[in-house]
N, C-alpha and C positions, 0 to 999 in steps of 0.2 A: 659574540665573536668580533675581534677587531677588524675593521675595514677602513682603508684609507678614505679620507673625506672626499677627494676628488672622484674616487670610484663610486662611493655612495651616492653623491649628488648626480653624477653622470648617469648612473643606472636609474636613479629615481626620475630624472628628467625623461628617460627613455620610456619608463613604464607609466608615468603619471598621465591622467586624463587632462589634457590641456584645455584652457578656455578657448583657444583658437583651434577648432577642429580641422581647419584647412591644413594646418601644420601637420597634424597626425595623418591626414590623408596623403600628403606629400611624402611623408616618412614611409608609409606603407607602399606607395607607388615606387619609391627609391628601392626599397627591399625587394619588391617583386621584379623590378627591372634587373637588378643584380642577379637575382635568382634565375630569371629567364636567360640572361646573357650567359651565365655559367652552364646551364642546361644546354643551350644551343652550341656552345664551344665544345663541350664534351661529347655530345651526340654527333655533331658534324665531323669532328676529328676522328671519332670512332668509325663512322661510315667511311671516311677517306682512308683510314688505316685498313679497313676491311677490303675496299676496292684495290688498294696497293698490294695487300697480301694475296688476293685472288689473282691479280695480274702477274705478280711475282712468281706465284706457284705455277701458273699455267706456262709462263715463259720458261721457267726452269725445269718444268716437266718435259720440255722438248730440247732444251739446250743443256749444255754441261756447266757444272760449277767451275771447272777449270779445263783448259785444253793444252795439250803438248803438241807442238808443230815444229816444222823445220823452216829455216830461212830460205831454203831452196824450193819450198812449196811441194816437196816430194819426200816424205819421211820413209826411208827404206828400212832402217833398223828400228821399226816401231815396237818389236817385241822386247828389245832392250830397254826402251823408254817405259814400257808397261812394267817391266821388272824392277826398274829403279824406282818408279813412282810408288810401288807397294811398300817400300821402306818407310814412307811417311804414314804415321798411325792414323791420320785423319782421312786418308784415301780409302773409301770403301767399295768402289767399283771403277772398272776401266772398260773402255770399248774403243777399237780402232774405227775409223771412218774414212770415206772418200767423198768429197763434195765438189760441186762444180755447177756454174750457172748454165742452163740449157733452155731449149724451147720444146714444148710438147704440142704435137699437132694431132688432130683427128678430123680428117677431111678439110673443111674450110675454117675449122676452129683452131686457133693458135693461142697459146698462153706461155709466158715465161715462168720458170720454176727453178727452184734449187733442187738439184738431183743429189741425193745422199745415199752412198753405199754403205751398208751396214752388215754386220754379222748377227743373224737373228738370235744366236745363243748368247751373245754379249750385250746386245742392245738393252735388254730389261735391266741391266746393272746401272745404267746411267740415264735412262729415259722411261717415261710413263706412257709412251705411244701405244704400247701393247694393251694397255687398260682402256684405251678409247677407240677401239676398233669397232666400226659399225657393220663391217662385213669382212669376212676372211680373218686370217691370223698372220702374225709376223713370221712364225715358224714355217709358213708355206712358201717363204722365199728360199728357193733352192738354186744353187750355183749352176749356171748353164741353161736354165729354163727361161731366163729372161722375163721374169715376172716383176711387176711393179705395184706398189701400194700408194695410193693418192689421197690427198686431203679431200674432205667432202666438197668444199666449194670449187676446188680445182677440178674434181670430177664432173661437177655440174656445169662448169664453164666449158669443158671439152665435150660434154654430152655423152659421157661413157659411164658404164657400170662394170661390175665384176664379170670377167670373161670377155670383155671388149678389147680391142687393140688400140694403142697409142704409139705415135712415133716420137722418139727422143732425138732432137737435133742438137749436137754438141758444137761448141765454137771452133773445134779443131777442123783442119782442112786436110783432104786427101785428093791426091791428083788422079784423075781418070781420063780416059780417051776423050771424054766430053769437056775436059777442063777441070778447074779446081772445084771441088764440091765439099760441103760440110759432111761430117760423119753422121750417118743416120742408122737407127736401129729400132725395130718394131718390138714393143713389149706388150705382154698380156696383163691386164688389170686383175690382180688376184685379191685385192683388199682396199678398203676405204676406212679412213680414221677421221675423228673430229675431236680436237682438243679444246675448242672454244676460243681460239686466237686466230684472227684472220691471216696474220703473217705466216702461219703454218697451214691452216686449212685451205688457204688459197695459193700458197706458193711453195709447197714442199712435196717431193715425191721420193719415196724409198725403194731401193732395189738392193739385191745382194751385193756385197763388196766385191766379190770376185768378177761379177758381171760389170760393175763400174770400172774396175781396173782394166778389164779387157776392152771396154768401150772407150775409155780415155787413154789407153795405152800407157799405164803407169807401171806395169810389170808387178814387182813385189811391193811397191811403194804405196803409201796412204797419204791422205792429207794431214792426218794427226790422230791423236788418241784423246778421247773425251774422258774426264775424271768426274766421279761423284764423291762428295765429301760428307762426313758425318755432321758437319755444321756449315751451312752454306755462307755464313757470315765470316767464317775463317778463310774464305777463298783468297783474298789478297795476301794474307800472311802465308798460307800454304803455297801459293804461286811463287812468292819470293824464295821460300825455302827450296822448292824444287828447282827453280832457276839457278840457285847457287849450287845445287847438288848435281844437276845434270850438266853434261859437256856443253861447250859453247855453241854447237851446232843446233841445239834445241831452243825453241822459244816457247815460253809459258805465259798464258793469258787467263784471265778469269772472267766471270760473268759481270762483275761490276765495271770492268773495262769494255767489254763488248756491248753493253747496254747502258753506257754511262749517260749518254744524252737523255735517254728515256727516263731513267731513274732520277736523274738531276731535275728534269722537268716536273716529276711528280712531287719531289721534295719542295721545289720552289712553289708549286701550286698549294701544297699544305701550309707553307709559311704564310703566303699571301692570304689564304683563306682564314688563318688564325688571326692575322692583323686586322682583317675586315670585321670579323666577329667580336674582336676585343672592343670595337667601337660601341657595341651594345653596352658592354660594362662601363665604358667611358661616359655614355650618355646618362646611365643610371647614376654614376658618380656625380655628374653635374646636378642631378636632382638632389643628391645629399648636400651639395654646396648651397643650393637655394633653401633647402629645409633648415639647415643650421643657421644660415643668415637670418631667416625669419624667427627662429628660436632665439637667437642672440637679441634681436630687436624686441621680441616679446618678453624677454627675461632681463631687460636693462635694469630695472629696479632691484631684482634679486642679486645681480652681479654687483651692483653699487653697494647693497647692504653687506654682501660677503666681503667686499674690499674694505669697507669701514670696520669690519670685525677683525681685519688683519690678514685675510687671505691674500697670497701673492699673485701677480699677473700670470706667472707660470702655472699656478694651480688652477686659475680660471680657464686658462688655455687647455689644460689637461682634462677638465670637466667636459668640454665640448668635443675634444678628440675622442674621449671615451664613448660619448653618446653617438658620434658618427660612426666610430669603429664598431659599435655594437650593432648598428643597422647593417653595416658592411658584412660583419661576421655572420649574423644570422642569415642574410641573403645568400652569402657564399655558401654556408652550410646546407641551406635548403637546395641550392642549385647543384651542389655535389651530389646529394642524395637523389634528386630528381634526374640528373644527368646519368648517373650510374644505372639506375633502374631502367631508364629509357634505352640506353645503350645495350644493356644485357638482354632486353626483350624487344628490341626494334624490329627484328625480322618477323617475329610472330605478330606484332602490332600492325605492321604494314600489310601482311597477309590477311589479317582480320579486316583491315580497312578495304583492301581489294575485294574480298568476298562480299562485304557489306554493300559496297557501292558498284560492284560488278565492273571494276576497272583494272587495268594492267599498268602500273607505273613503269615497269621495264618489260616491254614486250619481248618475249624470247625469239620472235621472228626477226627483231631488229637488233637487239643487243646481245652480246655474247654472255654477259653476266645478267641473268634474268631475275635474280633475287637481290635484296638489299643487304649486303653483308656488313657486319659490325664487328670491329675488333678493338675492344677497350684496352688502352694502354694505361697502366697506373702512373707511369711517369708524366703522362699528359695531364691526368687528373691532378697530380700534385703541382705541376707548373701552372695549370690554370687557376687552381685554388690560391695558390700564393700570390700570383700575379693580380687576380681580382681583388683579394683583400688589400694588397698594397696600393692599388689604384684608389680604392674607397678610403684608405688611410690618408693618402695624399690629399684627397678632396676635402678632408676635414681641417686641413692646416689654416687655410685663409680665414674661414668663419671663426675658428678658435682664436686665431691671432687678433682678429677684429674685436672679439669679446674681451681679450686680455688688455686691450687699449681703452676700455671704457673708464671714463673719469666719473667717480662717485658723485661729486658735487653737481656736474652737469646732468647726470641721469636722475638725481633726486630733486632737482630744482622745482619741478612742477608737480611733485607727488604730494 
């Protein structure tokens, strides 16, 4: 079978048992370095993707994909807004809500919290809080009974449980014979939830929407309407469409805007971690440079003979590029396989190590996410593979160029 001369010699140099075993050792180290760099990149990015997915799902399990509100902060015709939003095919759930910053007190214990008024029948359409109840149920919130559901940490800070009383203090002022006083109302704790996000477990309280409207004196108005979409990544597009369809009194926002700083920080962290880990591949690529420089020195007489037989400097350069690229390709290929296997089985591997050494890497008493999630993205694998191979390919250029500059007469003078 026909094989180009450059490819034949380059692969032969890669396979051959060299007289200088140190060169073979450095080649092996370079290959292993590239493999470890690619494995680390794929595994670490998969873990970061897993953490991002967990955090995103927990946030979006409590917040809405999109929200319709009013510029006057009191949406009175919310039924019309709900009806208009149903015309968009991506909207699969809607629920009105009332929200306000309040203080919750129990004796000497005081804690700030967001008070959210909900309709228990509508809330499961846009939120998963009903699936995370530790005590009680959302449907136990009945208008007029002034019951309240607290996050687990908020209940602990206030020292209350189901059946206890808490006082809600609103920022609104009422005039009494004793002077101006904030509006107060006693509520009975009817449930406790835990979603695994401190923002909600420590700072959110749920009551019936009619009780919230009465407490805040909103009449028939609400703060807004929360929407759930069939694809959360379409939220910006759907929000723009709804903003164009709805009258000018409505304002439409989505989760990417509400949590922009947080998710931007996550993406920045991922990019910086990728850059840092790519240094491992770069170090391995420097090993390829040193390997090929030593090979070129070792093969000076061979290069000189090839040049006297008529091979061109460009062909000599191609030989050593092929040799270095082979090392990089094999290292990258092994890294891809190892990285994929590690990422797909990372959670079980970590659990096995924890059982073997009786340790907890993520203590559930400290961290909200107590397992090590892994979410393998094939686009990350493709980008890492191409980038690692290109880095190794660039590392071959200088040694190969140096080989192509070999002068036959000088190389064979003392042979």
